[in-house]
N, CA, C and O of each residue as an XYZ file, in Angstrom:
408
protein
N      86.162     86.482    103.473
C      86.760     87.051    104.424
C      88.444     87.480    104.503
O      89.411     86.761    104.755
N      88.378     88.922    104.189
C      89.442     89.044    104.536
C      89.689     90.269    105.716
O      89.198     91.395    105.786
N      90.529     89.659    106.487
C      91.069     90.953    108.115
C      91.737     92.081    108.324
O      92.929     91.975    108.036
N      91.465     92.949    108.653
C      91.912     94.021    108.136
C      93.199     94.373    109.060
O      93.025     95.283    109.871
N      94.035     93.963    109.037
C      95.473     94.002    110.395
C      95.411     95.275    110.764
O      94.457     95.663    110.090
N      95.922     96.545    111.614
C      96.703     97.784    111.916
C      97.879     97.049    111.290
O      98.140     95.847    111.257
N      98.528     98.134    110.792
C      99.696     98.363    109.912
C     100.875     98.084    110.887
O     101.813     97.461    110.389
N     100.996     98.477    112.331
C     101.843     98.513    112.758
C     102.212     97.296    113.010
O     103.345     97.018    112.616
N     101.474     96.261    113.676
C     101.478     94.608    113.654
C     102.340     94.345    112.612
O     103.239     93.589    112.983
N     102.455     94.789    111.025
C     103.071     94.116    110.248
C     104.405     94.242    110.327
O     105.037     93.585    109.500
N     105.014     94.897    111.084
C     106.452     95.433    111.505
C     106.852     94.127    112.635
O     106.306     93.634    113.622
N     108.023     93.917    111.928
C     108.079     92.353    112.454
C     109.816     92.134    112.766
O     110.389     92.711    111.842
N     110.613     91.658    113.503
C     111.430     91.265    113.147
C     111.759     89.646    112.967
O     111.176     88.674    113.448
N     112.866     89.721    112.129
C     113.573     88.202    111.258
C     114.612     87.992    111.972
O     115.329     88.840    112.503
N     114.750     86.363    112.009
C     115.979     86.093    112.686
C     116.434     85.297    111.586
O     115.808     85.013    110.565
N     117.817     84.907    111.978
C     118.648     83.969    111.061
C     118.456     82.589    111.405
O     118.541     82.463    112.627
N     118.169     81.204    110.657
C     117.988     80.398    111.329
C     118.744     79.388    110.746
O     119.012     79.704    109.586
N     119.287     78.104    111.118
C     120.138     76.789    110.649
C     119.089     75.628    110.270
O     119.428     74.482    110.566
N     118.030     75.793    109.736
C     116.942     74.644    109.288
C     117.738     73.544    108.115
O     118.519     73.876    107.223
N     117.390     72.558    108.357
C     118.085     71.620    107.462
C     116.740     70.932    107.165
O     115.853     70.920    108.019
N     116.599     70.416    106.077
C     115.893     70.018    105.295
C     116.026     68.717    103.729
O     117.129     68.420    103.271
N     115.368     68.426    103.444
C     115.197     67.500    102.043
C     115.816     68.213    101.058
O     115.298     69.287    100.751
N     117.120     67.753    100.314
C     117.977     68.548     99.450
C     117.077     69.289     98.445
O     116.927     70.487     98.203
N     116.458     68.026     97.879
C     115.638     68.058     96.458
C     114.237     69.082     96.459
O     113.782     69.780     95.553
N     113.721     68.846     97.982
C     112.631     69.822     98.482
C     113.277     70.898     98.209
O     113.187     71.232     97.028
N     113.966     71.641     98.947
C     114.871     72.734     98.776
C     114.975     73.494     97.994
O     114.609     74.669     98.001
N     115.721     72.641     96.873
C     115.918     73.173     95.619
C     114.554     73.498     94.729
O     114.468     74.301     93.800
N     113.549     72.677     95.258
C     112.254     73.068     94.541
C     111.332     74.543     95.191
O     110.565     75.263     94.553
N     111.669     74.640     96.426
C     111.329     75.893     97.511
C     112.128     77.285     96.632
O     111.802     78.460     96.464
N     112.958     76.702     96.333
C     114.084     77.975     95.963
C     114.281     78.453     94.207
O     114.557     79.498     93.618
N     113.979     77.107     93.835
C     113.163     77.342     92.810
C     111.639     78.167     92.287
O     111.581     78.685     91.171
N     110.670     78.191     93.081
C     109.857     78.309     92.947
C     109.905     79.706     93.448
O     109.552     80.718     92.842
N     110.256     79.635     94.306
C     110.560     81.701     95.067
C     111.525     82.062     94.160
O     111.844     83.153     94.632
N     112.075     81.942     93.386
C     113.139     82.331     92.263
C     111.805     82.878     91.285
O     111.565     84.085     91.282
N     111.293     82.310     90.788
C     110.106     81.558     89.724
C     109.051     83.243     90.391
O     108.568     84.007     89.556
N     108.936     83.432     91.483
C     108.035     85.109     91.632
C     108.722     85.929     92.697
O     108.185     86.374     93.711
N     109.858     86.056     92.368
C     111.050     87.059     92.747
C     110.961     87.457     94.341
O     111.117     88.614     94.733
N     110.705     86.406     95.154
C     110.550     86.559     96.153
C     111.669     85.389     97.386
O     112.052     84.233     97.208
N     111.872     86.253     98.466
C     112.500     85.542     99.407
C     112.680     83.987     99.250
O     112.055     83.492     98.312
N     113.411     83.174     99.995
C     113.431     81.535    100.216
C     112.754     82.198    101.445
O     111.611     81.751    101.350
N     112.771     82.926    102.447
C     112.156     83.062    103.719
C     110.533     83.678    103.830
O     109.686     83.561    104.716
N     110.523     84.477    102.330
C     109.260     85.102    102.720
C     107.758     83.761    102.199
O     106.619     83.573    102.627
N     108.623     83.106    101.083
C     107.990     81.891    100.872
C     107.288     81.335    101.918
O     106.089     81.214    102.170
N     108.470     80.978    102.551
C     108.370     80.201    103.905
C     107.365     80.668    104.780
O     106.455     79.911    105.118
N     107.442     82.078    105.267
C     106.516     82.634    105.791
C     105.002     82.391    105.503
O     104.105     81.849    106.149
N     105.077     83.143    103.993
C     103.780     82.547    103.117
C     102.405     81.330    103.854
O     101.304     81.304    104.404
N     103.917     80.183    103.148
C     103.263     79.026    103.602
C     103.005     78.684    104.728
O     102.100     77.860    104.856
N     103.522     79.059    105.628
C     103.035     78.573    107.252
C     102.111     79.419    107.340
O     101.117     78.968    107.909
N     101.997     80.997    106.838
C     100.514     81.311    107.395
C      99.501     81.178    107.098
O      98.513     81.719    107.594
N      99.567     80.060    105.801
C      98.500     79.918    105.181
C      97.879     78.520    106.126
O      96.701     78.285    106.398
N      98.825     77.903    106.412
C      99.011     76.612    106.863
C      97.985     76.924    107.923
O      96.815     76.546    107.884
N      98.558     77.681    108.913
C      98.288     77.834    110.189
C      96.360     78.143    110.258
O      95.513     77.909    111.120
N      96.306     78.807    108.787
C      94.862     79.170    109.105
C      94.349     78.166    107.800
O      93.904     78.723    106.796
N      94.407     77.059    107.841
C      94.212     76.055    107.475
C      93.653     76.462    105.824
O      92.580     76.316    105.237
N      94.424     76.795    105.610
C      94.303     77.460    103.699
C      95.558     77.043    102.736
O      96.738     77.291    102.985
N      95.216     76.574    101.946
C      96.270     76.586    100.752
C      96.913     77.414    100.647
O      96.209     78.419    100.749
N      98.353     77.790    100.421
C      99.065     78.683     99.739
C      99.464     78.842     98.494
O     100.322     79.560     97.982
N      98.453     77.794     97.935
C      98.988     77.889     95.986
C      97.685     78.026     95.430
O      96.719     77.635     96.085
N      97.549     78.491     94.399
C      96.746     78.594     92.978
C      97.112     77.098     92.352
O      97.948     76.279     92.734
N      96.219     77.052     91.302
C      96.219     76.185     90.266
C      97.461     76.141     89.995
O      98.244     75.233     90.272
N      97.737     77.436     89.270
C      99.168     77.674     88.570
C     100.009     77.166     89.184
O     100.374     76.015     88.943
N     100.554     77.950     90.186
C     101.410     77.372     91.214
C     101.642     75.972     91.516
O     102.775     75.494     91.572
N     100.449     75.231     91.733
C     100.355     73.900     91.964
C     101.047     73.227     90.801
O     101.738     72.232     91.020
N     100.892     73.753     89.457
C     100.766     73.237     88.403
C     103.172     73.738     87.808
O     103.876     73.202     86.952
N     103.420     74.599     88.555
C     104.658     75.136     88.318
C     105.572     73.948     89.722
O     106.628     73.414     89.380
N     105.155     73.752     90.812
C     105.690     72.853     91.650
C     105.603     71.660     91.054
O     106.526     70.874     91.269
N     104.683     71.313     90.326
C     104.757     69.871     89.447
C     105.928     69.704     88.650
O     106.653     68.739     88.895
N     106.227     70.503     87.726
C     107.189     70.894     87.107
C     108.844     70.607     87.428
O     109.779     70.003     86.902
N     108.551     71.543     88.788
C     109.794     71.611     89.439
C     110.234     70.377     90.395
O     111.279     70.088     90.979
N     109.147     69.875     90.300
C     109.134     68.148     91.164
C     109.966     67.152     89.861
O     110.812     66.265     89.978
N     109.325     67.728     88.663
C     109.690     66.920     87.992
C     111.055     66.492     87.168
O     111.460     65.571     86.458
N     111.606     68.032     87.837
C     113.230     68.109     87.262
C     113.840     67.850     88.381
O     114.962     67.388     88.173
N     113.658     67.920     89.126
C     114.782     67.688     90.329
C     114.375     66.325     90.939
O     114.776     66.004     92.058
N     113.513     65.463     90.136
C     113.310     64.082     90.536
C     112.578     63.859     91.852
O     112.901     62.885     92.533
N     111.793     64.531     92.189
C     111.274     64.413     93.500
C     109.777     63.769     93.827
O     108.718     64.352     93.594
N     109.897     62.539     94.373
C     108.795     62.009     94.161
C     108.321     61.838     95.371
O     107.891     60.712     95.618
N     108.256     62.952     96.530
C     107.940     62.329     98.020
C     106.685     63.145     98.209
O     106.682     64.340     97.913
N     105.422     62.426     98.783
C     104.256     63.801     98.969
C     104.076     63.423    100.522
O     104.494     62.398    101.061
N     103.043     64.944    101.395
C     102.367     64.531    102.570
C     102.876     63.757    103.679
O     103.391     63.955    104.780
N     102.253     62.060    102.377
C     102.398     60.739    103.270
C     103.721     60.450    103.798
O     103.778     59.582    104.669
N     105.159     61.213    103.305
C     106.265     60.855    103.734
C     106.553     61.777    105.061
O     107.443     61.307    105.770
N     106.082     62.763    105.441
C     106.114     63.299    106.360
C     106.181     62.841    108.084
O     105.563     62.061    108.808
N     106.948     63.505    108.190
C     107.908     62.892    109.865
C     108.320     61.056    109.725
O     108.426     60.309    110.698
N     108.466     60.716    108.522
C     109.250     59.366    107.970
C     109.675     58.856    107.466
O     109.810     57.652    107.250
N     110.271     60.457    106.879
C     112.227     60.500    106.239
C     113.258     60.200    106.865
O     113.282     60.953    107.839
N     114.254     59.446    106.882
C     115.471     58.941    107.305
C     116.251     59.463    106.652
O     116.322     59.556    105.427
N     117.017     59.915    107.595
C     118.556     60.625    107.087
C     119.637     59.887    106.466
O     120.102     59.043    107.233
N     120.271     59.936    105.154
C     121.228     58.801    105.426
C     122.720     59.049    106.105
O     123.394     60.062    105.919
N     123.021     58.151    106.761
C     124.433     58.337    107.643
C     125.196     58.059    107.147
O     125.024     57.129    106.358
N     126.701     58.735    107.279
C     128.156     58.261    106.905
C     128.605     57.081    108.076
O     128.117     56.855    109.183
N     129.279     56.697    107.648
C     130.343     55.125    108.253
C     130.751     55.726    109.846
O     131.304     54.943    110.618
N     130.503     56.905    110.219
C     131.000     57.467    111.144
C     129.636     58.383    112.255
O     129.853     59.213    113.138
N     128.647     57.985    111.904
C     127.382     58.270    112.344
C     126.939     59.314    112.036
O     125.873     59.521    112.617
N     127.356     60.402    111.139
C     127.252     61.995    111.332
C     126.432     62.118    109.841
O     126.846     61.436    108.903
N     125.349     62.942    109.674
C     124.578     62.969    108.742
C     125.514     63.239    107.215
O     126.385     64.107    107.255
N     125.292     62.469    105.908
C     125.941     63.298    105.104
C     126.097     64.309    104.624
O     125.100     65.031    104.621
N     127.206     64.796    104.076
C     127.061     66.480    104.097
C     127.144     67.458    105.225
O     126.781     68.634    105.247
N     127.665     66.771    106.103
C     127.477     67.187    107.645
C     129.227     67.986    107.619
O     130.044     67.312    106.991
N     129.596     68.879    108.040
C     131.404     69.602    107.957
C     131.611     69.015    109.332
O     130.768     68.886    110.219
N     132.803     68.706    109.344
C     133.447     68.153    110.401
C     133.954     69.285    111.033
O     134.200     70.267    110.333
N     134.218     69.334    112.616
C     134.625     70.098    113.131
C     136.347     69.923    113.587
O     137.102     68.961    113.731
N     136.469     71.392    113.715
C     137.834     70.939    114.216
C     138.566     71.603    113.255
O     139.794     71.529    113.254
């Protein structure tokens, strides 16, 4: 069933965000967005809107492309890792790769 949305509701305001995520996962998302000639933000919005409706955002062909990107970036995590990932900490207690202040 396709829902008709008043076009005026599609006018939105986007904001810049500083989201941190697993490095290889971000590479896969960027690669997938680039393959579809869309921005990373547009891809993430689409994924979240589908998830909020309880729908899968990916076709069978898209899932094949994602599997290829996962192999390319040596990414072996799946949804069972969700909420269990632990960030590597440096000796000073900051996440690896974090910029020093000062």
